[in-house]
VOPAGU-2260 file (C-alpha; in pm, 1 decimal, decimal comma):
REM VOPAGU-2260
SITE   aa  ch    i         X         Y         Z
SITE  MET   A    0    1911,1   -1494,6    2239,3
SITE  GLN   A    1    1857,7   -1363,6    2603,8
SITE  ARG   A    2    2183,7   -1450,5    2706,6
SITE  LEU   A    3    2341,7   -1175,4    2399,4
SITE  LYS   A    4    2062,5    -934,6    2545,5
SITE  GLU   A    5    2222,5    -969,2    2894,4
SITE  ILE   A    6    2546,2    -927,3    2777,7
SITE  ALA   A    7    2497,4    -595,1    2524,6
SITE  GLY   A    8    2297,5    -466,0    2808,5
SITE  ALA   A    9    2618,1    -474,9    3060,5
SITE  SER   A   10    2825,8    -346,9    2770,2
SITE  LEU   A   11    2927,3      42,7    2870,4
SITE  LEU   A   12    2912,8     114,7    2477,3
SITE  TRP   A   13    2551,0     -27,4    2436,5
SITE  ARG   A   14    2393,0     218,0    2716,1
SITE  CYS   A   15    2602,2     498,5    2618,4
SITE  LEU   A   16    2399,1     431,5    2275,8
SITE  ALA   A   17    2100,7     350,6    2450,3
SITE  ALA   A   18    2090,5     669,3    2639,6
SITE  ILE   A   19    2163,3     862,8    2336,8
SITE  GLY   A   20    1856,9     728,5    2136,6
SITE  ALA   A   21    1614,1     755,3    2448,6
SITE  PHE   A   22    1741,4    1153,2    2426,5
SITE  CYS   A   23    1685,7    1192,1    2104,6
SITE  SER   A   24    1329,4    1014,6    2097,7
SITE  ARG   A   25    1231,8    1236,4    2379,6
SITE  LEU   A   26    1330,9    1520,3    2207,7
SITE  TRP   A   27    1168,6    1404,5    1880,9
SITE  THR   A   28     848,9    1298,8    2062,1
SITE  GLY   A   29     787,3    1589,0    2207,5
SITE  SER   A   30     883,0    1825,5    1953,6
SITE  ALA   A   31     634,3    2111,6    1779,4
SITE  ILE   A   32     744,5    1878,5    1475,3
SITE  VAL   A   33     530,1    1591,6    1581,0
SITE  SER   A   34     264,6    1764,9    1787,7
SITE  ARG   A   35     157,5    1963,1    1471,9
SITE  PHE   A   36     168,4    1678,1    1240,5
SITE  LEU   A   37     -34,9    1442,2    1456,1
SITE  ALA   A   38    -288,1    1740,7    1595,7
SITE  GLY   A   39    -615,3    1672,3    1457,7
SITE  ALA   A   40    -573,7    1278,0    1396,6
SITE  ASN   A   41    -845,5    1148,3    1645,6
SITE  GLY   A   42   -1100,9    1182,8    1373,8
SITE  ASN   A   43   -1363,7    1387,5    1578,0
SITE  ALA   A   44   -1344,0    1616,7    1267,4
SITE  ALA   A   45   -1452,1    1338,0    1075,0
SITE  ARG   A   46   -1708,0    1186,8    1271,0
SITE  ALA   A   47   -1878,8    1540,7    1310,8
SITE  SER   A   48   -1831,6    1555,1     906,1
SITE  VAL   A   49   -2095,8    1642,0     606,5
SITE  PHE   A   50   -2015,0    1279,5     515,0
SITE  ALA   A   51   -2077,1    1149,7     833,8
SITE  ARG   A   52   -2410,0    1295,0     832,1
SITE  ALA   A   53   -2529,1    1228,2     495,1
SITE  ALA   A   54   -2409,8     831,6     596,4
SITE  ALA   A   55   -2599,5     841,9     924,5
SITE  ALA   A   56   -2901,7     959,3     724,3
SITE  VAL   A   57   -2870,1     707,0     476,7
SITE  ARG   A   58   -2839,8     450,4     730,1
SITE  ARG   A   59   -3148,4     488,8     867,0
SITE  VAL   A   60   -3354,0     473,8     571,8
SITE  TRP   A   61   -3178,2     154,3     488,1
SITE  CYS   A   62   -3240,5      -5,5     826,6
SITE  ALA   A   63   -3612,0     133,8     804,5
SITE  ILE   A   64   -3641,5     -51,9     465,4
SITE  PHE   A   65   -3471,7    -378,1     615,4
SITE  ALA   A   66   -3689,9    -362,4     925,8
SITE  LYS   A   67   -3988,6    -362,6     684,8
SITE  LEU   A   68   -3954,0    -646,1     478,7
SITE  LYS   A   69   -3823,0    -836,2     799,1
SITE  LEU   A   70   -3461,1    -876,9     578,9
SITE  ASP   A   71   -3281,4    -851,7     909,4
SITE  LYS   A   72   -3406,5   -1185,3    1058,4
SITE  ALA   A   73   -3421,4   -1383,6     738,8
SITE  LEU   A   74   -3029,6   -1284,5     632,5
SITE  ARG   A   75   -2924,6   -1312,8    1017,4
SITE  ASN   A   76   -2716,3   -1647,4     960,9
SITE  SER   A   77   -2577,2   -1587,1     572,8
SITE  ILE   A   78   -2237,1   -1556,2     459,6
SITE  PHE   A   79   -2338,9   -1246,4     287,8
SITE  CYS   A   80   -2373,7   -1072,7     635,9
SITE  MET   A   81   -1975,5   -1163,7     714,7
SITE  PRO   A   82   -1803,3    -846,2     489,4
SITE  TRP   A   83   -1492,3    -913,9     691,2
SITE  LEU   A   84   -1494,2   -1219,2     532,0
SITE  TRP   A   85   -1501,6   -1113,8     226,9
SITE  CYS   A   86   -1274,1    -847,2     253,5
SITE  ALA   A   87   -1014,7   -1087,4     377,0
SITE  ALA   A   88   -1084,5   -1331,3      52,6
SITE  THR   A   89   -1056,1   -1027,9    -176,3
SITE  ALA   A   90    -668,8    -944,5      10,6
SITE  PHE   A   91    -569,1   -1299,6     -39,0
SITE  LEU   A   92    -687,4   -1356,5    -389,7
SITE  ALA   A   93    -616,8   -1041,5    -558,4
SITE  PRO   A   94    -235,4   -1160,4    -646,0
SITE  LEU   A   95    -370,3   -1474,6    -765,7
SITE  ILE   A   96    -669,7   -1424,8    -980,1
SITE  SER   A   97    -744,3   -1249,4   -1310,3
SITE  THR   A   98    -873,8    -828,3   -1285,0
SITE  MET   A   99   -1247,5    -909,9   -1299,6
SITE  ALA   A  100   -1256,3   -1174,2   -1066,6
SITE  ALA   A  101   -1058,4    -967,6    -839,1
SITE  LEU   A  102   -1369,2    -689,3    -921,4
SITE  ALA   A  103   -1634,4    -949,6    -893,6
SITE  LEU   A  104   -1515,3   -1015,8    -515,3
SITE  VAL   A  105   -1516,5    -624,3    -446,6
SITE  GLY   A  106   -1849,8    -556,5    -583,0
SITE  VAL   A  107   -1960,2    -912,0    -318,7
SITE  THR   A  108   -1775,0    -750,3     -86,0
SITE  PHE   A  109   -1971,9    -437,9    -132,1
SITE  PHE   A  110   -2321,7    -607,0    -116,5
SITE  SER   A  111   -2197,6    -785,6     196,4
SITE  ARG   A  112   -2166,1    -437,5     356,2
SITE  ALA   A  113   -2447,9    -274,9     265,4
SITE  LEU   A  114   -2625,4    -608,5     373,6
SITE  THR   A  115   -2449,1    -581,3     684,4
SITE  PHE   A  116   -2546,8    -204,5     783,0
SITE  GLY   A  117   -2913,9    -285,2     704,3
SITE  ARG   A  118   -2933,9    -569,0     920,4
SITE  ASP   A  119   -2773,7    -446,9    1248,0
SITE  ARG   A  120   -2891,9     -71,1    1316,7
SITE  ASP   A  121   -2670,0     -49,8    1619,4
SITE  ARG   A  122   -2354,8    -103,7    1423,3
SITE  ALA   A  123   -2190,2     231,2    1403,8
SITE  PHE   A  124   -2019,9     356,7    1083,6
SITE  ALA   A  125   -1642,5     405,6    1108,3
SITE  SER   A  126   -1525,6     758,8     994,3
SITE  SER   A  127   -1192,7     861,0     972,1
SITE  PRO   A  128   -1034,9    1145,0     786,6
SITE  VAL   A  129    -916,4     866,2     542,3
SITE  THR   A  130   -1253,8     838,8     442,0
SITE  ARG   A  131   -1351,9    1147,4     363,7
SITE  TRP   A  132   -1031,7    1206,0     170,0
SITE  THR   A  133   -1096,2     867,6     -15,5
SITE  LEU   A  134   -1433,5     951,8     -75,5
SITE  LEU   A  135   -1335,0    1315,1    -233,4
SITE  PHE   A  136   -1081,6    1121,3    -456,0
SITE  ALA   A  137   -1298,7     893,6    -591,2
SITE  LEU   A  138   -1540,8    1162,2    -646,9
SITE  VAL   A  139   -1276,6    1358,3    -864,4
SITE  TYR   A  140   -1114,0    1049,2   -1026,9
SITE  PHE   A  141   -1485,8     957,6   -1123,6
SITE  ALA   A  142   -1552,6    1344,6   -1287,0
SITE  SER   A  143   -1208,3    1326,6   -1453,6
SITE  ILE   A  144   -1358,2    1035,4   -1693,2
SITE  PHE   A  145   -1592,4    1318,7   -1841,3
SITE  THR   A  146   -1346,4    1569,4   -1885,8
SITE  SER   A  147   -1126,3    1356,1   -2053,6
SITE  VAL   A  148    -977,6    1393,1   -2396,3
SITE  THR   A  149   -1172,4    1044,1   -2484,2
SITE  VAL   A  150   -1471,6     962,6   -2244,5
SITE  SER   A  151   -1454,1     614,2   -2408,9
SITE  GLY   A  152   -1120,6     540,8   -2336,1
SITE  SER   A  153   -1121,3     647,9   -1978,7
SITE  LEU   A  154   -1450,1     458,7   -1894,7
SITE  LYS   A  155   -1307,0     140,9   -1781,5
SITE  HIS   A  156   -1008,1     202,9   -1613,3
SITE  GLY   A  157   -1153,8     543,4   -1465,3
SITE  LEU   A  158   -1459,9     316,7   -1309,8
SITE  MET   A  159   -1162,7      43,5   -1196,9
SITE  HIS   A  160   -1006,0     301,7   -1016,6
SITE  VAL   A  161   -1276,0     454,5    -845,8
SITE  ALA   A  162   -1391,1      90,4    -755,4
SITE  PHE   A  163   -1066,3      35,6    -583,5
SITE  ALA   A  164   -1072,7     338,8    -418,2
SITE  LEU   A  165   -1405,1     259,2    -237,1
SITE  PHE   A  166   -1292,6     -45,0    -123,4
SITE  ALA   A  167   -1049,6     143,4     116,0
SITE  VAL   A  168   -1377,5     245,9     274,2
SITE  ALA   A  169   -1550,5    -112,3     260,2
SITE  THR   A  170   -1224,9    -230,8     393,5
SITE  LEU   A  171   -1260,7      -7,8     713,2
SITE  GLN   A  172   -1582,3     -48,7     788,3
SITE  SER   A  173   -1559,5    -430,7     711,5
SITE  LEU   A  174   -1222,3    -491,2     952,5
SITE  ASN   A  175   -1357,6    -369,8    1316,3
SITE  THR   A  176   -1247,6    -573,5    1565,2
SITE  ARG   A  177    -928,5    -699,7    1652,3
SITE  LYS   A  178    -980,3   -1083,8    1507,4
SITE  SER   A  179   -1086,2    -966,9    1135,0
SITE  LEU   A  180    -786,7    -704,7    1123,3
SITE  GLU   A  181    -569,1   -1056,2    1245,1
SITE  LEU   A  182    -740,7   -1236,8     971,6
SITE  ALA   A  183    -687,5   -1004,4     722,5
SITE  LEU   A  184    -317,9    -929,8     783,5
SITE  ARG   A  185    -241,3   -1323,2     778,9
SITE  ALA   A  186    -419,1   -1355,2     460,1
SITE  VAL   A  187    -209,5   -1066,9     294,4
SITE  ALA   A  188     100,7   -1231,8     382,5
SITE  VAL   A  189      10,0   -1602,4     314,5
SITE  SER   A  190    -131,7   -1512,6     -32,1
SITE  GLY   A  191     228,3   -1284,5     -76,5
SITE  ALA   A  192     422,9   -1537,2      34,1
SITE  LEU   A  193     279,9   -1762,9    -247,2
SITE  VAL   A  194     319,2   -1501,5    -550,4
SITE  ALA   A  195     667,4   -1498,6    -446,8
SITE  LEU   A  196     733,0   -1906,2    -403,0
SITE  TYR   A  197     606,4   -1886,2    -806,3
SITE  GLY   A  198     847,2   -1605,1    -852,0
SITE  VAL   A  199    1161,1   -1777,7    -701,2
SITE  TYR   A  200    1045,8   -2093,2    -888,2
SITE  GLN   A  201    1034,6   -1958,3   -1198,8
SITE  TYR   A  202    1392,8   -1814,6   -1156,5
SITE  VAL   A  203    1481,0   -2170,6   -1043,0
SITE  SER   A  204    1382,7   -2356,0   -1361,6
SITE  GLY   A  205    1487,5   -2074,7   -1591,6
SITE  ALA   A  206    1151,6   -1902,2   -1735,6
SITE  THR   A  207    1153,5   -1713,9   -2025,2
SITE  GLY   A  208    1084,9   -1365,1   -1945,4
SITE  ALA   A  209    1060,4   -1046,7   -2186,9
SITE  ALA   A  210    1373,9    -937,6   -2303,3
SITE  MET   A  211    1287,0    -553,6   -2282,6
SITE  TRP   A  212    1323,6    -588,4   -1872,9
SITE  VAL   A  213    1710,4    -622,1   -1926,5
SITE  ASP   A  214    1949,6    -402,7   -2076,0
SITE  LYS   A  215    2161,2    -700,1   -2192,0
SITE  GLU   A  216    2471,5    -503,7   -2304,9
SITE  MET   A  217    2506,2    -302,4   -1931,5
SITE  PHE   A  218    2385,7    -623,3   -1729,9
SITE  THR   A  219    2501,1    -954,4   -1882,9
SITE  GLY   A  220    2528,0   -1114,2   -1507,1
SITE  ILE   A  221    2097,7   -1105,7   -1502,7
SITE  ARG   A  222    1940,2   -1407,5   -1675,5
SITE  LEU   A  223    1591,4   -1309,4   -1523,9
SITE  ARG   A  224    1371,3   -1102,9   -1384,4
SITE  ILE   A  225    1085,1   -1255,3   -1190,2
SITE  TYR   A  226     737,5   -1168,9   -1210,1
SITE  SER   A  227     533,7   -1394,4   -1058,8
SITE  THR   A  228     128,1   -1405,8   -1098,8
SITE  LEU   A  229     202,3   -1021,0   -1198,7
SITE  GLU   A  230     327,0   -1064,0   -1553,2
SITE  ASN   A  231     584,5    -773,6   -1473,8
SITE  PRO   A  232     896,1    -756,5   -1242,9
SITE  ASN   A  233     864,5    -392,7   -1176,3
SITE  VAL   A  234     452,4    -498,8   -1066,2
SITE  LEU   A  235     607,7    -735,9    -836,5
SITE  SER   A  236     810,7    -559,5    -638,2
SITE  GLU   A  237     545,2    -297,0    -599,3
SITE  TYR   A  238     347,6    -575,1    -477,5
SITE  LEU   A  239     603,4    -744,7    -229,2
SITE  LEU   A  240     627,4    -381,8     -82,1
SITE  LEU   A  241     290,0    -365,2      27,6
SITE  VAL   A  242     303,1    -745,6     206,3
SITE  ILE   A  243     665,1    -795,1     355,9
SITE  PRO   A  244     648,9    -492,8     628,7
SITE  PHE   A  245     280,5    -672,4     713,6
SITE  SER   A  246     477,7   -1039,5     726,7
SITE  ALA   A  247     759,6    -949,2     950,7
SITE  ALA   A  248     496,6    -758,7    1184,8
SITE  LEU   A  249     359,6   -1121,9    1202,0
SITE  VAL   A  250     686,5   -1259,1    1268,5
SITE  LEU   A  251     744,0   -1029,6    1617,3
SITE  THR   A  252     414,4   -1035,4    1696,3
SITE  SER   A  253     334,4   -1471,1    1679,5
SITE  LYS   A  254     364,6   -1618,4    2009,1
SITE  ARG   A  255     405,7   -1951,2    1930,7
SITE  ALA   A  256     689,1   -2059,0    1752,0
SITE  ILE   A  257     592,8   -2266,4    1482,3
SITE  THR   A  258     388,8   -1991,1    1393,2
SITE  LYS   A  259     665,2   -1739,7    1403,3
SITE  LEU   A  260     857,9   -1989,2    1203,2
SITE  PHE   A  261     562,7   -2020,9     919,1
SITE  PHE   A  262     582,4   -1617,7     888,9
SITE  ALA   A  263     970,8   -1601,8     877,1
SITE  GLY   A  264     921,6   -1857,3     605,2
SITE  CYS   A  265     688,4   -1648,4     416,8
SITE  PHE   A  266     898,9   -1338,0     516,2
SITE  GLY   A  267    1205,2   -1491,5     352,0
SITE  VAL   A  268    1035,0   -1601,4      40,6
SITE  MET   A  269     943,7   -1240,4     -47,9
SITE  ALA   A  270    1294,8   -1081,5      72,4
SITE  ILE   A  271    1429,3   -1331,6    -177,6
SITE  ALA   A  272    1153,9   -1270,3    -473,6
SITE  MET   A  273    1215,6    -890,7    -423,4
SITE  LEU   A  274    1540,0    -951,0    -505,7
SITE  LEU   A  275    1469,9   -1178,6    -798,7
SITE  THR   A  276    1268,4    -908,5    -957,1
SITE  PHE   A  277    1599,2    -691,1   -1012,0
SITE  ALA   A  278    1377,7    -389,1    -972,4
SITE  ARG   A  279    1572,0    -109,8    -842,8
SITE  GLY   A  280    1342,7     119,1    -730,2
SITE  GLY   A  281    1153,2    -196,0    -557,4
SITE  TRP   A  282    1477,4    -251,1    -378,0
SITE  LEU   A  283    1498,5     139,5    -270,0
SITE  GLY   A  284    1151,4     156,4    -178,3
SITE  LEU   A  285    1234,7    -232,1      69,9
SITE  ILE   A  286    1498,1       0,0     217,7
SITE  PHE   A  287    1332,9     259,5     309,5
SITE  ALA   A  288    1032,8      51,8     481,2
SITE  ALA   A  289    1309,0    -143,6     652,6
SITE  ALA   A  290    1435,3     223,4     792,8
SITE  ILE   A  291    1116,0     347,5     945,6
SITE  PHE   A  292    1000,9     -23,6    1016,8
SITE  LEU   A  293    1310,0     -85,6    1242,2
SITE  VAL   A  294    1324,4     307,5    1366,2
SITE  MET   A  295    1001,5     311,7    1502,0
SITE  LEU   A  296    1020,2     -32,8    1668,1
SITE  ASP   A  297    1354,2     133,6    1838,8
SITE  ARG   A  298    1618,8     418,0    1764,9
SITE  ARG   A  299    1875,2     218,7    1856,5
SITE  PHE   A  300    1828,5      43,5    1549,8
SITE  ILE   A  301    1994,3     348,7    1355,2
SITE  LEU   A  302    2345,2     269,1    1456,7
SITE  LEU   A  303    2244,9    -124,9    1312,1
SITE  GLY   A  304    2049,5       0,3     972,1
SITE  ILE   A  305    2417,4     222,6     873,6
SITE  VAL   A  306    2612,0     -92,0     994,4
SITE  GLY   A  307    2403,8    -312,7     818,8
SITE  LEU   A  308    2392,6    -114,8     469,2
SITE  ILE   A  309    2831,8     -67,0     461,6
SITE  ALA   A  310    2808,1    -478,8     543,3
SITE  LEU   A  311    2559,9    -520,9     226,6
SITE  TYR   A  312    2840,3    -320,8     -40,2
SITE  PHE   A  313    3053,6    -615,9      66,4
SITE  LEU   A  314    2821,5    -901,3     126,4
SITE  LEU   A  315    2556,9    -832,9    -206,4
SITE  PRO   A  316    2644,1   -1049,0    -529,9
SITE  ASP   A  317    2815,3    -873,9    -801,1
SITE  VAL   A  318    2496,4    -870,4   -1043,0
SITE  ILE   A  319    2296,7    -703,0    -779,8
SITE  LEU   A  320    2531,7    -437,5    -671,3
SITE  GLN   A  321    2624,5    -337,3   -1012,8
SITE  ARG   A  322    2238,5    -337,3   -1032,0
SITE  PHE   A  323    2198,4    -124,4    -677,8
SITE  LEU   A  324    2442,1      97,0    -825,8
SITE  SER   A  325    2344,2     193,1   -1148,8
SITE  ILE   A  326    2024,0     400,9   -1031,2
SITE  GLY   A  327    2042,7     747,4   -1180,4
SITE  ASN   A  328    2321,8     623,1   -1436,2
SITE  THR   A  329    2149,1     771,7   -1791,9
SITE  GLY   A  330    2367,8     490,2   -1944,2
SITE  ASP   A  331    2117,4     225,3   -1844,0
SITE  SER   A  332    1829,3     296,8   -2124,0
SITE  SER   A  333    1570,0     217,0   -1839,7
SITE  THR   A  334    1687,0     509,8   -1623,4
SITE  SER   A  335    1710,7     766,9   -1968,2
SITE  TYR   A  336    1374,4     606,4   -2098,2
SITE  ARG   A  337    1212,7     742,6   -1807,9
SITE  LEU   A  338    1452,1    1082,6   -1770,9
SITE  TYR   A  339    1277,6    1148,4   -2125,0
SITE  ILE   A  340     927,7    1038,6   -2024,4
SITE  TRP   A  341     929,8    1257,8   -1728,0
SITE  LEU   A  342    1010,0    1569,3   -1899,0
SITE  ALA   A  343     765,7    1503,1   -2169,7
SITE  THR   A  344     479,4    1455,3   -1888,1
SITE  LEU   A  345     535,4    1781,7   -1723,7
SITE  ALA   A  346     529,9    1968,4   -2036,5
SITE  MET   A  347     216,7    1826,7   -2098,0
SITE  LEU   A  348     132,3    1931,7   -1765,8
SITE  ARG   A  349     159,2    2303,8   -1841,8
SITE  LYS   A  350    -117,7    2272,5   -2062,4
SITE  PHE   A  351    -341,0    2052,7   -1895,4
SITE  TRP   A  352    -275,9    2057,5   -1551,0
SITE  PHE   A  353    -626,3    2134,8   -1406,9
SITE  THR   A  354    -830,3    1944,8   -1538,5
SITE  GLY   A  355    -567,8    1638,2   -1672,7
SITE  ILE   A  356    -637,4    1457,9   -1986,2
SITE  GLY   A  357    -846,2    1170,6   -1854,8
SITE  PRO   A  358    -789,5     840,4   -1688,1
SITE  GLY   A  359    -638,7     556,0   -1875,3
SITE  THR   A  360    -394,5     463,6   -2173,5
SITE  ALA   A  361    -588,4     567,2   -2440,4
SITE  ALA   A  362    -601,9     904,7   -2286,7
SITE  PHE   A  363    -229,0     951,1   -2232,4
SITE  ASN   A  364    -186,2     810,3   -2577,4
SITE  LYS   A  365    -360,2    1058,6   -2755,4
SITE  VAL   A  366    -188,3    1371,5   -2595,6
SITE  TYR   A  367     184,3    1246,1   -2512,8
SITE  PRO   A  368     305,8    1200,0   -2850,1
SITE  LEU   A  369     278,8    1557,8   -2900,3
SITE  TYR   A  370     526,8    1610,7   -2603,2
SITE  SER   A  371     723,8    1286,3   -2637,0
SITE  TYR   A  372    1088,1    1357,4   -2644,1
SITE  ASN   A  373    1323,6    1159,7   -2918,1
SITE  THR   A  374    1008,5    1008,1   -3027,2
SITE  VAL   A  375    1014,9     780,8   -2699,3
SITE  SER   A  376     644,8     607,7   -2689,7
SITE  ALA   A  377     521,3     519,9   -2347,8
SITE  PRO   A  378     148,0     379,6   -2193,9
SITE  HIS   A  379     203,4     615,6   -1873,5
SITE  SER   A  380     428,2     850,8   -1750,0
SITE  HIS   A  381     620,5     594,5   -1543,4
SITE  ASN   A  382     581,4     826,3   -1199,6
SITE  LEU   A  383     248,8     725,8    -958,4
SITE  PHE   A  384     235,9    1098,1    -864,2
SITE  LEU   A  385     288,7    1262,2   -1187,6
SITE  GLN   A  386      26,3    1000,1   -1347,1
SITE  VAL   A  387    -244,8    1080,1   -1112,5
SITE  MET   A  388    -207,4    1477,9   -1178,7
SITE  CYS   A  389    -263,9    1326,4   -1568,8
SITE  ASP   A  390    -564,2    1133,5   -1532,3
SITE  SER   A  391    -763,1    1410,4   -1259,7
SITE  GLY   A  392    -610,9    1735,8   -1244,0
SITE  ILE   A  393    -441,5    1933,3    -961,0
SITE  ALA   A  394    -752,5    1850,3    -783,7
SITE  GLY   A  395    -683,0    1451,0    -810,8
SITE  ILE   A  396    -329,1    1491,9    -689,2
SITE  ILE   A  397    -410,0    1735,4    -360,1
SITE  LEU   A  398    -674,8    1473,3    -270,9
SITE  PHE   A  399    -471,9    1134,7    -355,6
SITE  LEU   A  400    -170,5    1335,3    -131,6
SITE  ALA   A  401    -451,9    1374,2     120,3
SITE  VAL   A  402    -499,5    1044,3     150,3
SITE  ILE   A  403    -184,2     941,4     242,4
SITE  PHE   A  404     -82,2    1223,9     461,0
SITE  SER   A  405    -405,4    1141,0     665,7
SITE  SER   A  406    -336,6     759,7     641,4
SITE  ILE   A  407      35,5     786,9     792,9
SITE  ARG   A  408     -83,0    1084,1    1019,9
SITE  ALA   A  409    -352,1     830,4    1169,1
SITE  LEU   A  410    -156,5     570,0    1206,7
SITE  ALA   A  411     159,5     788,1    1349,1
SITE  ALA   A  412     -89,6     899,2    1622,8
SITE  ALA   A  413    -202,7     575,5    1698,7
SITE  VAL   A  414     187,9     442,3    1765,2
SITE  ARG   A  415     214,2     729,1    1983,0
SITE  ARG   A  416     -98,6     679,4    2186,2
SITE  GLU   A  417    -106,8     280,2    2177,2
SITE  THR   A  418       0,2      59,9    2477,5
SITE  ASP   A  419     -93,2    -270,4    2302,5
SITE  LYS   A  420     278,0    -374,8    2160,1
SITE  LYS   A  421     131,0    -642,5    1903,3
SITE  LEU   A  422    -132,4    -390,1    1749,5
SITE  ARG   A  423     150,3    -124,2    1751,5
SITE  VAL   A  424     390,8    -352,5    1541,4
SITE  TYR   A  425     110,6    -406,0    1319,7
SITE  GLN   A  426      62,7     -15,6    1276,5
SITE  ILE   A  427     456,2      61,3    1219,8
SITE  ALA   A  428     416,8    -203,8     969,7
SITE  ALA   A  429     145,7      13,6     773,6
SITE  ILE   A  430     341,5     295,8     776,4
SITE  SER   A  431     605,8     136,9     647,0
SITE  ALA   A  432     439,2     -48,4     402,9
SITE  ILE   A  433     265,4     289,8     240,2
SITE  GLY   A  434     626,1     461,2     270,6
SITE  GLY   A  435     832,7     209,8      58,9
SITE  PHE   A  436     524,0     206,2    -185,7
SITE  LEU   A  437     542,4     563,1    -248,5
SITE  VAL   A  438     914,2     570,7    -323,2
SITE  GLN   A  439     893,1     318,8    -580,7
SITE  SER   A  440     629,1     493,7    -727,1
SITE  ALA   A  441     844,8     793,1    -745,2
SITE  THR   A  442    1024,3     556,9   -1031,2
SITE  ASP   A  443     716,9     384,7   -1192,0
SITE  TYR   A  444     356,4     416,9   -1227,5
SITE  SER   A  445     223,8     186,7    -976,0
SITE  PHE   A  446    -174,9     204,9   -1020,2
SITE  TYR   A  447     -83,5      46,7   -1416,4
SITE  ASN   A  448    -167,5    -274,2   -1303,3
SITE  TYR   A  449    -552,3    -313,1   -1153,4
SITE  ARG   A  450    -440,9    -557,6    -909,9
SITE  VAL   A  451    -139,1    -400,8    -731,7
SITE  THR   A  452    -423,7     -47,8    -778,3
SITE  LEU   A  453    -666,1    -278,5    -526,1
SITE  MET   A  454    -405,4    -395,9    -243,7
SITE  PHE   A  455    -255,1     -31,3    -217,2
SITE  TRP   A  456    -636,7      56,1    -179,0
SITE  VAL   A  457    -697,5    -261,9      54,4
SITE  VAL   A  458    -369,0    -142,1     272,5
SITE  VAL   A  459    -505,2     217,0     336,2
SITE  GLY   A  460    -816,9      32,8     457,4
SITE  ILE   A  461    -648,0    -171,6     678,5
SITE  SER   A  462    -425,2     118,0     752,7
SITE  ALA   A  463    -728,5     323,3     883,4
SITE  ALA   A  464    -852,2      57,0    1050,1
SITE  LEU   A  465    -534,2     -41,3    1250,2
SITE  ALA   A  466    -591,0     329,1    1354,4
SITE  ALA   A  467    -908,3     292,7    1467,9
SITE  VAL   A  468    -878,8     -21,3    1566,5
SITE  PRO   A  469    -897,7      64,8    1979,3
SITE  ALA   A  470   -1233,9     254,6    1955,3
SITE  ALA   A  471   -1394,9     -64,1    1724,8
SITE  SER   A  472   -1280,8    -324,4    1874,3
SITE  ALA   A  473   -1564,7    -257,9    2139,4
SITE  ALA   A  474   -1792,0    -294,4    1830,2
SITE  ARG   A  475   -1950,7    -637,8    1702,6
SITE  ALA   A  476   -1826,5    -839,8    1416,7
């Protein structure tokens, strides 16, 4: 490998490309667009916000109660005062256990976080723009339960989503050291590999999948779309988009050969599983995530990416190529089905744009049939952004976009200033994971599966922690 680098470095063409890439990089990095985007991403405003002041006031009262009851000494070595451990356990187990078991772990993490804040009065409350927007989004989403067209039908769905959104804040507070962050990232990668491995086993063993997932008339070569523990191939692809970039980052940052080989295996089995989902939205998301990852690592990968995409056309099996090239083909039942649903949802939002119709399938099924085209039935809008607006109205979608924007801006600012190469790769992986997931979300309602919803908010919390870790690393674990 070193020899190849030396040969490439001696090449006139390579040096010219490197010079062009470096020049473009300097222009982009110093541009007004980038400077404006990154302005205010340091979190100083968030630390001085009303949320931070309110949290500090509650914290003082909570610590006083703990000191009065002498709970700080009684809980000194308790496992329940290790929120980083419960947070990592939740990230690891979420795709492997039932939704209610995952919710129980979320509750234990909240409890552990509360105990830690009361026991250790010197521990700082990590404030960031992501915290502020996430709390506001959770508040609006909670309120949308009570403005729903069916309050009882929206209650469970709404409360689950609020709890999982708040878990992002708990994740940021819990993963406040480099060691705890790396533990969580490794847990995510290993868990993803186990989920993917089971999916590959389904394909090899010839497991029976639901016929509705494959258009047999158009794709005769697809005998099975794997779904693993997540019960749906599209849901599996959404989950994999959140974890594949972190496995790639661990391959690049691992120092020991055996560790690098292990995470390369994790990455490989997840990539294979992504192909076997035959989820076109997932493939698009993965291409987008890979483009972000490689270009942010080194701008010279732009040329390599173009060559790679051309090569894929000739190297991919016909069944995969046929499936990918069918994107946008309205002759495909899946594409036409989504198109009709999107049109009906937009028509519905013209009336319910302000408050939405309320969270959950029950609310959607109560209103959607009045606007459906060609009697097409659907449990949701098959688009994350449309569905968030359906659930919580214009305020909900604005705040959700603010969470995404603040997450990416904080990470981009951290990448720009970061001198630690290892941490920088993690930050780039987080941007890639969010970006790829959002591309897939334009073709499906990615929050339909609660465990994927939880993993998205886990990644949002990890992203905020990665952006803040230089300042947080000095804090105690």
